[in-house]
N, C-alpha and C positions, 0 to 999 in steps of 0.2 A: 386539074391535075388529080383531084381525088377520084375522078372516073377513070382516068388513064391507068393509074396504079392500084386501083381498087382499095384505096385507103379509106378508113372511116372518115366521116365529115369532121375532121379534127384540124386544129391549127397546123398549117404546114409552112408558114413563114419562119425564117430564122428567128431564134429566140435565145436570149441570154437571161438566166435567172441568178439570183444571189441569195445565199443563205449566210447569215451572220450569227455567230455565237460568241461566247466569251473567249475563245481561243483562236479563231481564224475566220476568214471569209472564204466561202466556197462558191465559185461560179460554175454554172453548167451552160454549155453552149449546145443548142439543138439546131440541126440544119438537115435539109434533104439534099442528097447527092447520089449520083449514079454509083451503084454498088461496086463497079469496077474502078472507081476513082476514090473510094472512101479513105484509103490509107494516105494517098498523096494529098488529098484535101485536108485531112487531119494534120498531117505534117506541115502543110503550108499555113494553116491557121495557127498552129502552135508556134511556128517560126515567127510569124508576123506578130503574135502576142509578145513573144520574148523581145523582138526588136522594139516594139512600142514601149515595153517596160524599160528597156535600155535608154530611152530618150527622156525619162522622167527625172533625171539628175538625182537619182537615188531616193526620190520621194515615194516610189513604189519598189518594194523589194520582196524577195522570197525569204521565208524563214521556215525552220523545221525544229522539231524537238528531238534531242538526242538523249538517250538513256543509257547509262553505263552500269553494268553489273560489276561491282567492285570485287566481291568475293562470293563464291557460291556457298550456300548453306551446308552445314555438316549433316550427313545422314548416318544414323546408326541402325544397322539391320541385324536382328538376331533371328537366325533360322534354327528352329528346333524340329527334330523328327516327330512326326505325328503317327499315331497308330489308330486302329479301328476301335479302341476302347477295351479290347480284351486283355491287353497286357499293360502294365504300368510303364510310363515313359521312363527312360534311363536317365 
């Protein structure tokens, strides 16, 4: 396949990687697909992942952080006329 598509001698098998930090888990899915089918394939994969998560009896769930801005800060702006230094400011 690397010769057919002129791809460097890299790993072309499907791959799932995981990054874990103190706030979340991030999965990356890498796969080779015909460029004409990439959107449909991505949709199928995502749909299947959601279906599988739905079968976990809520042991696997999605979560997100929501931040609410309660009140905007007060800004005070004072605009003064400026001159070129030849006359004192009024």
